[in-house]
N, C-alpha and C positions, 0 to 999 in steps of 0.2 A: 418530424421528423425529426428531433433535435434526441430525441428520449431514443433513437436509435444508432444516432450517434453517440449515447455515454446514456449507458442504458442505469450505470449509478448513479450519476452525483441527478442535486434538485439542481432548479436552477440561481436559485440564487447563492450555493458553490463553484455555478464555469463562469457566476459576473466579478466568484476575488481572486486574485494576481497568487500562482505559486509560488509556497514561504519561499525562503531562500534558500534556506537550508538542504532544499532539494534541487538549487532551480542549473543545478551542474552539470550533469553528467554521471562526472569521477563521486557525486556526494549524494547523489541517487546509489547508483550500482549498492554505495557502503550502508547506506539505510539497510534494502534491500536485504544485501546480506545478517545487517542484527535484527528485522523483520524475520527475515527464513530464520535464523538461526533462533532465537524466542521463540521460533511456532513448534520446531524440531523439540527441542526441552520440553514446551510444556504438552506435547502429541507421548512422551517419550511415562508420563507417571502410570500409576501401575489401579491404579482406581477413578472415576468420577468426580470431580473437583463445578458445581454452577457456581458461576461465580456472572454480580450483577459488571455492566462492562465499566461502570466509576470504575472498579474494583477493577478493572479490565486493564484499562490505561494507568492506570494509578501505579501496577503491575511494572505494565514494559512501560514501565516514567526510569520507574526503580533502577528494576533491571538491565534495560538496553539501555537506556534512555534515549529515548521514544519521544516526541508531547506527540496529542492530536492533533495537532495543524495540521501536519506537515504528512497523516497517513491519507486525510479527509483525500489527498491531492494522489495517491499513488498508482491509480487509475487509472488517469491520466496521462500523472507524468511518465507510465510504461511506456504507455500509450505513443506521445509523443516523441520517446527520445527511439519505437519501435519505426516510425518514421523517419524519423532522425538523422536516422542508422542506414535506411530504405532498404527494410529487410523485406524482403519479400513469401517468406516461410512463417508469418508467422505460424500456427499454429504447434511450430518449434517451439515456443514462449506458450504457450495455452500453462501450466504451473506455475508460471510463474502473474499468468494474465492472473490466474484463480485467487492466490496471495495477495497482490492490487488493486481485485475487489474486493477482498474480504477486507483487510485493511480500511478501504474506503465508508466498509459502513459504517 
């Protein structure tokens, strides 16, 4: 049942606290904006780039100041925010959900 509730996060991460940098809703939205802007820039390239996970994390840290730890909690934090706002049509936010799951990986 736990896997169905949160299919992206392993058990040891579920037991950790959400980092303070994305705890407040407004900070998390700013975090998502930076993340989405970074992804948009990376998708605009005209050639394929193969990069290691460490290289990707270094690049995102350098370009938009996003650290590794808040990314691990991105999907959980988005789900929490949508629940807090009592959004009934979460399907409208599926593109954000896909990006947050990507960041959590």
